[in-house]
N, C-alpha and C positions, 0 to 999 in steps of 0.2 A: 495760860496767861497771854495777854496781848502784848505786842511790841510797838514802838513808835512808827515802824513801817506800815502798820495796819490801821493807824488812826489818823484822822484829819480834823482840823479846826471845824467846829460846828457839828461833829458827829454826836448823836444822842447817846447818853450814858444813863444807867439806872442807879439810883441811890437806894439801898435797902437797909432799913434800920428799924429799931424798936423805939421809935420816938415817943412823944407824949401819948399817954394812954396804954403803954406797954403792949401795943399790937404791932405786928410787922406791917410796915408801910413800904410802898414802892413809889418812888417819885422820879421824874425825868429831869435831866440836866443837859447842858450843852458843853461839849469839849472845847477847851481853850487851847491847851498844848499838852504834849506828852513827850518826855524824853526818857533816857534810861533810868532815871532816879525819881523824877517828880512828875505829877500831872497837875493840871489846872482846869477846873470846871466851874460853870456858873449855874446855880440851881437852888432849889429850896432845901435848906438844911434845918433840922430842929434838934432840940435836946434829945439825946439818946442815939443819935446816928453814929457817933464816934466809934470806930472799930468795926463798923459795918462794911460790907463789900461795895465796891464801885465796879459796875460791869459795863463793858463796851458793847452796846446793843448790836451793831452790825456784825461783829464777830462772835458774840455770845460768850466772850471770855472775860476773865477777871482782869481788871486794869489796876486797881489800887485799893487803898483802905482809907475810909473817911477819917480825917484826923483833927477836925476842929468843930467847934460849936458856933453856929450863927443862926439867929432866928430870922426866918424869912429867906428871900432870895439874896444870895451873896456869892462871892467868888471863893472857892475852896482850893487850896493847894496842899497836896499830900504825897505820901510815898507810893511809888508804883510797886506792884508785886515783883517785877523784874529787878528793881533796885533793892528791895528787901532781901531777895534771894542772893543777889550778887554780894551785898555787904556781909551777909552771914557766911557765905562761902569764902570770902576774903579773910575772915577771922578764923577759918578752919572748922566751921560748923558744917557737919554733913547735912545736906539739904536734898530732899526728894519731893517731886511734885507728882501727885496722883490725879488722874482725871477719870471720870466715869466711863 
């Protein structure tokens, strides 16, 4: 996963989802901000993207999870992977992250 120290405003991010037509699509968006819990990007979101990964292209690492529906280009704010793991650990859930 990526951290706020590795991201900058304007960085390219990839939205990957199974939008309209049920085929995997890859679209680019621009980074707005990233903190320990939330991210903000502007890019093309369509029905079916929710729950899909958001990847920070310069680092090649997972940044967050797409969490809202918007048809067309819009601003998306959602949870970061770092924030999800921290909240789970704070509640006593054992969390492990595997990388290839």
